[in-house]
MARVO-192142 format. One record per residue: x, y, z of N, C-alpha, C, O in turn; residue in one letter. Coordinates in steps of 0.1 Angstrom, whole numbers, plus 5000, padded with zeros to 4 digits. Layout:
XYZXYZXYZXYZa
...
// end
This chain:
799285069892799785079879800985059880801485099890m
801884979871803084919868803685079865802885169863s
805085079864806085169862805685189849805185299845a
805885069839805785079824804385149821804285239813d
803585099827802385169821802185329825801585409818t
802585339835802785509839803885549831803685669831t
804885519826805785579815805085609804804885729800s
804485499798803885489786802785619785802685689776a
801885619797800885729801801485869798800785939791a
802485899804803086009804803586049786803386149779h
804185939784804585979766803186009756802986109750v
802185879757800985929752800386089755799686159748i
800686109764799986249770800686369763800086479759e
801786339762802886419755802386449739802086559734a
802286309734802086299721800686389717800586479709v
799886339727798386409726798186549727797186609721d
799186619734799586769737799886789723799086879718q
800586749716801586769705800586779694800486879688v
799786679691798386669678797686779684797186849675l
797386819697796286899698796887079697796187179695t
798287089699798687199696798587229679798487339673h
798687109674798887129658797487209652797287309646k
796687119658794887119654794387249658793787319650a
794587289670794387399678794587539672793787639669a
795787529671796587629667796887659653797587749649q
796387589648796887559632798287609627798487719621n
799287539630800587599634801187509620800887399617c
801887599614802687559601804287589599804987589589t
804587619611805987589615806987469612806987389621d
807687449600808187329597809087299610809387179613p
809387399616810787369629809687339643810387299653g
808687349644808087379654808287229664807687139659c
808787209674809287109682808087059688808286949694a
806787109687805587049692804886919680804186829685r
805086929667804686899660805186839646804586749640h
806286889642806786889634807686769632807586719621a
808386709640808786559647807686449642806486459638g
808386359645807586209644807186149659807686159670t
806286079655805785999668805885849667805385759675i
806785829655807185689655808585639659809485619652d
808585629674809485609682810385499687810485469699c
810985419677811585279684812485289695813185389696p
812485199705812985209716814585219711814885189700p
815285259722816685269718817485219733816985249743i
818485169732819085109746819985219755820885309751t
819485189767819785319774820485249787819985139788v
821185279794821785289807822285339812823185389806s
822485369827822885489836824485459839825085389848r
825085529828826585479827827385589835826785699837s
828485579841829285679845829585829837829885859826p
829585899847830086039838830986019826830686049814g
832185969832833485939822832885869806833285899795s
832085799809831485729795830285819788829985809776v
829885879794828685969790829786099781829486109769l
830686159786831586259781832286199768832286259757g
832986079770833486029759832685999747833086029736e
831385929750830885919738830086029732829686009720a
829686149739829586269735830686299727830686229716v
831586349728833186369723833086319710832986389700a
833086159711833586099700832486149690832986179680d
831186149693830086189683830086299680829286329671a
830786399686830686559681831786519670831386499659w
832886509672834086529665834186409653834986409643y
833286299655833086179643832186289628832286249616a
831686359631830886409621831586569617830986649610v
832486579622833486719618833186829626833386939621g
832686809640832286979646833586989652834186889655g
833987109654834687219660834687279670835487279679s
833287349670833287439685832387369693831487289691r
832787429705832487359718830887369725830287289731l
830487489722828887529728828187429721827487389730d
827887359712827087329709826887179712825687149712v
827787079714827786949722827686969734826986889740p
828187069742827887109757826687159758826087119769a
825887239749824487279749823787179747822687199752g
823887079741822986959736822486909750821386899755v
823886879755824186789768823386879782822786819792v
823487009779822987109793821487119789820787139799a
820687099776819587079774818586969775817386959776a
819586869775818986729779818786719794817686679799l
819786759799819986749815818686859820818186859831a
818386929813816987069820816087019814815287109811l
815586889809814686869801813286869813813386829825w
812286919807811486959820810386849824809586869833p
810286749818809786639824810586539833811286449828q
810586569847810686509857809886419862808686449860k
810086289868809586179873810086139886811286169888l
809286079894810186029903810985869899810485779892p
812185869904813085749897812985779882813085679875g
812885899874813585939861812485819857813085759847a
811185759859810685609855810485639840810485549832e
810185779835809885769821810985779809810785789797a
812285779817813185829809813685759796814085829786a
813585649796813985529785812685559775812985559763d
811485589778810485639767810785799761810885829749m
810885869770811385999764812485989758812686049747i
813385909763814785929755814385869738814785909727a
813685789741813085719726812685829715813085859704a
811685879724810985979716811786129710811386179699y
812986189719813786259715814886209703815186259692i
815186079709816586039696815786019683816386019672a
814385989682813585959668813486099661813086099649a
813886239667813486359659814686389647815886369647q
814086449639815286519632815486639635814786719641p
817186669630817686749636817486909639817986959649p
816486969627815887089632814887059639814587169644r
814186979644813186959650813686979667813187049677v
814886869666815786859677816386989683816586989695l
816487089678817287219678816287289686816587339697v
814987299679813987379686813387289700813087359710r
813187189700813287099711814287159724813887199734g
815487149721816687189728816587329733816987359744l
815987409722815987579727814787589739814887669749a
813287489737812387519745813087479758813287569767e
813487369759814087359771814787459781814587509792s
815787479771816587609777815687709781815787759792a
814687749772813487849776812787839787812387939793n
812487699791811887659804812587699813811987769821h
813987649816814887669825814987819829814787859841y
815287909817815088049819814188119826814388229831w
813088049826811888109829811588039841810388059844r
812187979847812487929863813388009869813088039881l
814488039864815488079867816288209861817488209859r
815588309860815988429852817188469854817888499845p
817788469869818788529874819788469868820788539867a
819888359864821088279859820988269847821788199841l
820188329841820288289823821488369816821988319806w
822088509821823388549821823988439816824088409804t
824588359827825588259832825288129820826088069813t
824288119820823688019807823588039797823587939790a
823488159790823288169780824188149767823588129756r
825588159768826388089759826287969758826587939747p
825887879763825487749762824587709752824587599747l
823387829750822387799742822087889731821187859723f
822788009730822888069718822688019705821688049698h
823687919703823387849690822587819686822587819674w
821087779693819887729692819387869684818287849678t
819787979683819088079677819888089664819388179656r
820988029659821588059648821087949634820587839636e
821287979622820687909609822087819610823187859608d
821787679614822987609617823387529603822487479597l
824287529599824687409584824387319589823787309600h
824887199578824587069579825486999588825286899595d
826687059586827886989597827186969610827086859614t
826687079619826387139630824987039634824786959643h
823987059622822786979628822786859625821786789626l
823886799621824086619621824886609636824686509642a
825786719641826186689652825486729664825986709675g
824586769663823486809670822286669671821486689681v
822186579666821486459663822786369668822586289678q
823986369663824786249669824986269683825086169690a
824986389690825486439703824286399711824486319720v
823086429708821786369714821686229717821286189729t
821986149708821886029707822785939715822485839721r
824086029714825185979721825085999738825585929747a
824186139739824286179754822986059762823086019774a
821986039753820885969755821585809759821385759771l
822185749751822285629758823185559768823085449773r
823985669769824385669782823685699797824185689808p
822685739795821885779803821585929808821685959820g
821286009800821786139806820186189814819986249825v
819186139804817886139814817786069826817186119835l
818385939827818385859838819085969848818485979859q
820086029845820886079856820086229862820286279873h
819286269852818886389853816986429855816386529859t
816686319851815186319850814586279861813386269859g
815086259875814086249886813786389894814386489894d
812586359902812186479903813186549918813386669919t
813686479925814586479936815786539932816586479925d
816086639936817086749933818486659939819486669932p
818386589949819486509953819986419943821086399940a
818786349937819186259929819586299916820186229908e
819286409913819686469902821086549904821586589894r
821786559915823086609916823886509920824786549926s
823786389918824886289921826286289915827286249920r
825986349902826986319891826986479886826086559885i
828286489883828386639875828686599858829786579852d
827586589854827786529839828386649833829486629827l
827986759833828386879824830086909826830786969818m
830586859838832086859839832786739829833886739825s
831986649828832686479823832486579809833486589803w
831686619804831586649791832386749787833186739777v
832386859793833786929789834886889790835686899781i
835186829799836586779801836986689787838086689782t
835686619783836086499775836286569761836986509752s
835586709756835286769746837086839745837886829735l
837186889756838386999756839586879754840486919746r
839786739758840686699755840386609741841386589735h
839586569736839786539723839786659716840386629706h
839386789715840086879710841386919707841786969696h
842086879719843486929720844086829709844786879699s
843886679712844586559704843986579690844686519682r
843086629686842786679672843586779667844086769656r
843686889676844786989671846086939664846686959653r
846486879677847786789675847886709664848786719655l
846986629664846986559649847186629636847986609627g
845986709637845886799622847086839622847486819611e
848386909632849486959628850286879623850986919614y
850486759628851386659625850986649608851686669598q
849986609609849186579596849686649581850086599571h
849186809586849686879578851086909573851386959562a
852086879584853386889582853786769570854586789560a
853286669572853486559562854586479564854786389557g
855286509575856586409576857386439586857286569587h
858086389595858986439607859986499602860386499590q
860286579613861286699611862786589607862886489613r
863586629599864586519596865486489604865686559614p
866186409601867286379613868486459608868786409597d
869286569611870386599607871686569611872786599607r
871286469623872786439627873686379620874886399622r
872986289608874086219600874486309591875586279587g
873686449583874486539578875686629585876586669579a
875486649598876886679607877886589607878986639609g
877886459606878986379610879386349592880386279590r
878786389582879486409568879986519569881086519562r
879686629575880486749572881486749579882486789574r
881486689592882686659600883986599591885086649589q
883286449587884186359576884886459567886086459566y
884186519561884586589544885686679554886886669551r
885286789568886586869567887586779572888786819569k
887686669579888586589584889986529571891186519572a
889086509560889786429549890886479545890786609545a
891886449541893186519535892886569520892386499511p
892986659519893086709503893586589492894686539491p
892586579485893386489472894586539465894686659462a
895286479462896786479453896586449439897586449431r
// end
């Protein structure tokens, strides 16, 4: 069986589980990540890009929609990195990325929360450390943050967050420290943004007072009028 056929089989299996969940449990939760989203998932262009490229893409996407806090975009990338579907060579990463990218924002939030919860069940001792990255998934996010979640998700998927972290081999998943690149880029953009806002708020440059000083000196040196 080819890699493409295997990848398609995994995605079809996941979709079947979604439909079975909806029918068997009569779930009516509009935010349920198992069925409320779409299964119409057009492919997206993905590549295994360097961490610096992924970090910049995430920061650009977050601040472009007006995001300010850092825990949301960092948590999105962390949850994607922990996505529980791991396969040899991350062979289904492209199709999983297309599925995730197609989901509406509130379904994305629930899906990312489920990814974090899956990690918590596997490594409960580390949850205290990881919790600040995912606490926002329990909040009632406003439209700006929801748009940011969707933008950051797609921005992280295109440079290959799942290609970097979707392998069953832990050594392959550890070749690059994506979170360091993401947090560094977010902080760098945040600092530049604060500086830009300060300059914009001032409305003008600091006036040059050297000319005024010279004029005062000239007036003092001038002889009195007769």
